[in-house]
C-alpha positions in Angstrom: -176.8 31.9 43.4 -177.7 32.3 39.6 -178.7 29.4 37.5 -175.5 29.4 35.6 -173.2 29.1 38.6 -175.6 26.5 39.8 -175.4 24.7 36.5 -171.5 24.8 36.4 -171.3 23.3 39.9 -173.7 20.6 38.9 -171.9 19.8 35.8 -168.6 19.8 37.5 -169.9 17.3 40.2 -171.4 15.2 37.4 -168.3 14.9 35.2 -166.3 14.2 38.5 -168.7 11.2 39.0 -168.4 10.2 35.3 -164.4 9.9 35.4 -164.3 8.0 38.6 -167.3 5.6 37.9 -165.6 2.9 35.8 -162.9 2.3 38.3 -165.6 2.2 41.0 -167.9 -0.4 39.3 -165.5 -2.5 37.2 -165.0 -5.1 40.0 -168.8 -5.9 40.3 -169.4 -5.2 36.7 -166.6 -7.7 35.7 -168.0 -10.5 38.1 -171.4 -9.8 36.9 -170.4 -10.2 33.2 -167.4 -12.5 33.7 -164.9 -10.4 31.9 -161.0 -10.3 32.5 -158.4 -7.5 33.0 -157.8 -7.3 29.2 -161.3 -6.5 28.5 -161.4 -3.9 31.4 -158.4 -2.3 29.6 -160.4 -2.2 26.4 -163.2 -0.4 28.2 -160.9 2.2 29.5 -159.4 2.5 26.1 -162.9 2.9 24.6 -163.4 5.8 27.0 -160.2 7.5 25.8 -160.9 6.8 22.2 -164.4 8.3 22.0 -163.2 11.6 23.6 -161.1 12.3 20.4 -163.9 13.1 17.8 -166.5 14.1 20.5 -164.6 16.6 22.3 -163.3 18.3 19.3 -166.7 18.4 17.7 -168.1 19.8 20.6 -165.6 22.5 20.7 -166.6 23.8 17.2 -170.3 23.7 18.2 -169.5 25.6 21.5 -167.6 28.3 19.9 -169.7 28.9 16.7 -173.3 27.8 17.9 -173.4 28.3 21.7 -172.6 26.5 24.9 -176.1 25.9 26.1 -177.2 23.5 23.3 -173.8 21.6 23.8 -174.7 21.5 27.7 -178.1 20.1 27.1 -176.9 17.5 24.7 -174.0 16.3 26.8 -176.5 16.1 29.9 -178.9 13.8 28.0 -176.1 11.6 26.8 -174.8 11.3 30.3 -178.3 10.3 31.8 -178.8 7.8 28.7 -175.2 6.3 29.4 -176.0 5.4 33.0 -179.2 4.1 32.1 -177.7 1.7 29.5 -174.7 0.6 31.8 -177.5 -0.3 34.5 -179.1 -2.5 31.9 -176.1 -4.2 30.6 -176.3 -8.1 30.5 -173.6 -8.6 27.8 -170.1 -6.9 27.1 -171.4 -5.2 23.8 -174.0 -3.4 25.8 -171.3 -2.3 28.5 -169.1 -1.1 25.6 -172.0 0.9 24.1 -172.6 2.5 27.6 -168.9 3.4 27.9 -169.1 4.9 24.5 -171.9 7.1 25.4 -170.5 7.9 29.0 -167.3 9.0 27.3 -169.1 11.2 24.6 -171.2 12.8 27.5 -168.0 13.4 29.5 -166.3 15.0 26.5 -169.3 17.2 25.5 -169.7 18.7 29.0 -166.0 19.0 29.9 -165.5 21.0 26.8 -168.3 23.6 27.8 -168.0 23.5 31.6 -164.3 24.8 31.7 -164.8 28.1 29.8 -168.0 28.5 31.7 -166.0 28.1 35.0 -163.8 31.2 34.0 -167.1 33.3 34.0 -169.0 31.5 36.9 -166.0 31.8 39.4 -163.9 34.8 38.1 -160.3 35.7 39.3 -157.4 34.3 37.5 -157.5 31.4 35.1 -155.4 29.2 37.6 -157.9 30.3 40.5 -161.1 29.6 38.4 -159.9 26.4 36.8 -158.5 24.8 40.1 -161.5 25.7 42.1 -163.8 24.3 39.3 -161.6 21.1 39.3 -161.8 21.0 42.9 -165.6 20.9 42.6 -165.0 18.2 39.9 -163.0 16.4 42.3 -165.6 16.3 45.0 -167.9 14.2 42.6 -164.7 11.9 41.8 -164.0 11.5 45.7 -167.5 10.4 46.7 -168.1 8.0 43.8 -165.9 5.1 44.8 -167.1 4.8 48.4 -170.6 6.1 47.6 -170.9 3.5 44.8 -169.6 0.6 47.0 -172.1 1.6 49.6 -175.1 1.8 47.2 -174.1 -1.4 45.4 -174.2 -3.2 48.6 -177.7 -1.8 49.7 -179.4 -1.6 46.5 -177.4 -3.6 43.8 -175.4 -2.4 40.7 -178.5 -1.9 38.6 -180.5 0.5 40.9 -177.4 2.4 41.9 -176.8 3.2 38.4 -180.4 4.2 37.7 -180.3 6.5 40.8 -177.2 8.2 39.4 -179.0 8.6 36.1 -181.9 10.4 38.0 -179.6 12.8 39.8 -177.6 13.8 36.7 -180.7 14.4 34.7 -181.1 17.6 36.8 -178.4 19.3 34.5 -181.0 19.0 31.5 -183.2 21.2 33.4 -180.7 23.7 34.7 -179.2 23.9 31.2 -182.7 24.8 29.6 -183.2 27.5 32.2 -179.7 29.2 32.8 -178.7 32.3 30.8 -175.5 31.7 28.9 -172.9 34.2 27.7 -173.0 35.1 24.1 -170.7 33.0 21.9 -170.1 35.7 19.3 -166.5 35.7 17.9 -164.2 38.7 18.7 -161.2 37.8 16.6 -160.6 39.7 13.4 -162.2 38.2 10.3 -160.4 37.6 6.9 -162.7 38.2 3.9 -163.7 35.0 2.2 -162.3 32.6 4.9 -164.8 30.7 6.9 -164.7 31.6 10.7 -164.1 28.2 11.8 -161.2 27.7 9.5 -159.5 31.0 10.9 -159.8 29.8 14.4 -158.4 26.4 13.8 -155.5 27.9 11.8 -154.7 30.2 14.6 -154.6 27.3 17.2 -152.6 24.8 15.1 -150.0 27.5 14.2 -149.3 28.2 17.8 -146.6 26.1 19.7 -148.4 26.5 23.2 -151.4 24.7 21.8 -149.1 21.9 20.8 -147.1 21.7 24.0 -150.2 21.9 26.2 -151.8 19.0 24.1 -148.6 16.9 24.3 -148.5 17.5 28.1 -152.2 16.1 28.4 -151.2 13.2 26.1 -148.7 12.0 28.7 -150.5 13.2 31.9 -154.1 11.9 31.1 -153.2 8.1 30.6 -151.2 8.0 33.8 -153.9 9.5 35.9 -156.6 7.3 34.4 -154.3 4.4 34.9 -154.3 4.9 38.8 -158.2 5.8 38.9 -158.8 2.5 36.8 -156.5 0.1 38.4 -155.7 1.3 41.8 -158.2 -1.2 43.4 -156.9 -4.0 41.6 -153.3 -3.0 42.5 -154.2 -2.9 46.0 -156.1 -6.1 46.2 -153.1 -7.9 44.5 -151.0 -6.6 47.5 -153.5 -8.3 49.8 -155.7 -5.3 50.7 -159.5 -6.3 51.1 -162.0 -4.9 48.6 -163.7 -2.4 51.0 -160.3 -0.9 52.1 -159.1 -0.8 48.6 -162.3 1.2 47.5 -161.8 3.5 50.5 -158.1 4.1 49.5 -159.4 4.8 45.9 -161.6 7.4 47.6 -158.3 8.6 49.4 -156.7 8.9 46.1 -159.7 11.2 44.9 -159.7 13.2 48.1 -155.9 14.1 48.0 -156.5 14.8 44.3 -159.3 17.0 45.1 -157.8 18.8 48.2 -154.5 20.1 46.5 -156.6 21.7 43.7 -158.2 23.8 46.3 -154.9 24.6 47.7 -153.6 25.5 44.3 -156.5 27.8 43.5 -155.2 30.1 46.2 -151.7 29.4 46.2 -150.4 29.4 42.6 -149.1 32.9 41.7 -150.0 34.6 38.4 -147.2 33.8 36.1 -145.8 30.8 37.8 -148.2 28.2 36.3 -145.5 26.6 34.0 -143.0 26.1 37.0 -145.6 24.6 39.1 -146.5 22.0 36.3 -142.8 21.1 36.0 -142.3 20.7 39.7 -145.6 18.5 40.0 -144.6 16.4 37.0 -141.3 15.5 38.2 -142.7 14.6 41.6 -145.3 12.4 40.0 -142.7 10.7 38.1 -140.7 9.8 41.1 -144.0 8.6 42.8 -144.8 6.2 39.9 -141.3 4.8 40.2 -141.9 4.0 43.7 -145.2 2.4 42.8 -143.6 0.1 40.4 -140.8 -0.9 43.0 -143.0 -1.1 46.0 -143.4 -4.5 47.7 -145.2 -3.7 51.1 -149.0 -3.2 51.5 -148.7 -0.2 53.7 -146.3 1.7 51.3 -148.7 0.8 48.3 -151.7 2.3 50.0 -149.7 5.4 51.0 -148.5 5.9 47.3 -151.7 5.8 45.8 -152.9 8.7 48.0 -149.6 10.6 47.2 -150.2 10.2 43.5 -153.6 11.8 43.8 -152.2 14.7 46.0 -149.4 15.4 43.2 -151.5 15.0 40.2 -154.5 17.1 41.3 -153.4 20.7 40.3 -151.5 19.6 37.1 -154.5 19.4 34.7 -156.2 22.7 35.8 -153.0 24.6 35.9 -152.0 23.2 32.3 -155.6 24.2 31.3 -155.1 27.7 32.7 -152.0 28.2 30.6 -153.9 27.1 27.4 -156.9 29.3 28.0 -155.0 32.3 29.2 -153.0 32.2 25.9 -156.0 32.3 23.7 -159.0 34.6 23.0 -162.2 33.3 24.8 -163.7 33.0 21.2 -161.4 30.1 20.7 -161.8 28.4 24.0 -164.0 25.5 22.7 -161.9 24.5 19.8 -158.7 25.0 21.9 -160.1 22.4 24.6 -161.2 20.3 21.5 -157.6 20.0 20.1 -156.1 19.8 23.7 -158.2 16.6 24.4 -157.7 15.2 20.9 -154.0 14.2 21.7 -154.8 13.5 25.3 -157.6 11.0 24.1 -155.0 9.4 21.9 -152.8 8.7 24.8 -155.9 7.4 26.8 -156.5 5.1 23.7 -153.1 3.4 23.7 -151.8 3.2 27.2 -154.7 1.3 29.1 -154.8 -1.3 26.3 -151.1 -2.0 26.7 -151.3 -2.1 30.5 -154.2 -4.4 30.2 -152.5 -6.8 28.0 -149.4 -6.7 29.9 -151.1 -7.2 33.4 -152.9 -10.3 32.0 -149.5 -11.7 31.3 -147.6 -10.6 34.5 -149.6 -8.3 37.0 -150.9 -4.8 37.2 -147.9 -3.6 39.2 -145.6 -4.3 36.3 -148.0 -2.8 33.9 -147.4 0.4 35.8 -144.0 0.7 34.4 -145.8 2.0 31.2 -147.5 4.8 33.2 -144.1 5.7 34.7 -142.9 6.1 31.3 -145.8 8.3 30.1 -145.1 10.5 33.3 -141.5 10.9 32.2 -142.6 12.3 28.8 -144.8 14.8 30.8 -141.7 15.9 32.7 -140.0 16.6 29.4 -143.1 18.5 27.8 -143.5 20.6 30.9 -139.8 21.7 30.7 -140.2 22.9 27.1 -143.4 24.7 27.8 -141.8 26.6 30.6 -138.8 27.5 28.5 -140.9 28.5 25.6 -143.2 30.8 27.6 -140.3 32.6 29.5 
């Protein structure tokens, strides 16, 4: 196994841990700092808001400077964020730690997706679903792993241990051989290369449709990841079982990505996205209307199973449509709109849940998913 492949696998696992971490530690962290659901919603919104400038900037650097430096910087930020979260004794320290965590996640996710195409080969849908399957392994082990380690070591030592583990990415990033970032698109005399690439992306309907799809998809996914345990405990399920069910969400989310890597036929990506989007909308409606504990537990796992392949298959459509020299900037723009969605919806759900309960707040997630269905339909019609 060469160092680049090892690095891609390690970064995918690390970013999987990063996206699941807040949902996994928010209950003990909230108890430690005595913060309510509205402030938790603010933290989740902070994560999404920070993605907007960071991932777009990382895309330019990735395409025009090279992916190695971006990978190393992202790995340093991830390690630092975990150390700061471990030391947090006030809400402002927690916010700063989440800002750095989001910056690290955005930087690494921008670079690791194009690298997955090189490391794994095959079709875009195969490489990205396989890569996201590995990402999902990190997400899956985080809730139960964090609960186990926090019970044994405490919150601070658990986060410091994670910081030590993800710091391995810095070493691998320095030693791996990265592909050239040289652009291959035709040059226009007197026009900066960065401006040419951005103009190409902004003038393409596929760029906008994929970004809008992420705008509606990402908040709905983050809502379940961030509030599943609260939703389940409100139904009368104990904390340990709620954490196990959150792991079940990530397990089903992860497993269906592996299935999709081998099952999605080339040329059928947009149809797969549409079918899964509609199924996830129906599942969210069921979550909002659900009254029983058992059904609530099953629905959390089902939503994970449906959601799993949507993002990597959508990203496969995006990256398959553009030249590799534009991939960093394409991902940056892709996540810019997605980050806007993550900024607005968690704050709205947190505020609404404070007045009523989390389950009623999930109406907003179902509405976001309805928007995803509409955009998926438009994307499929456009590419046919």
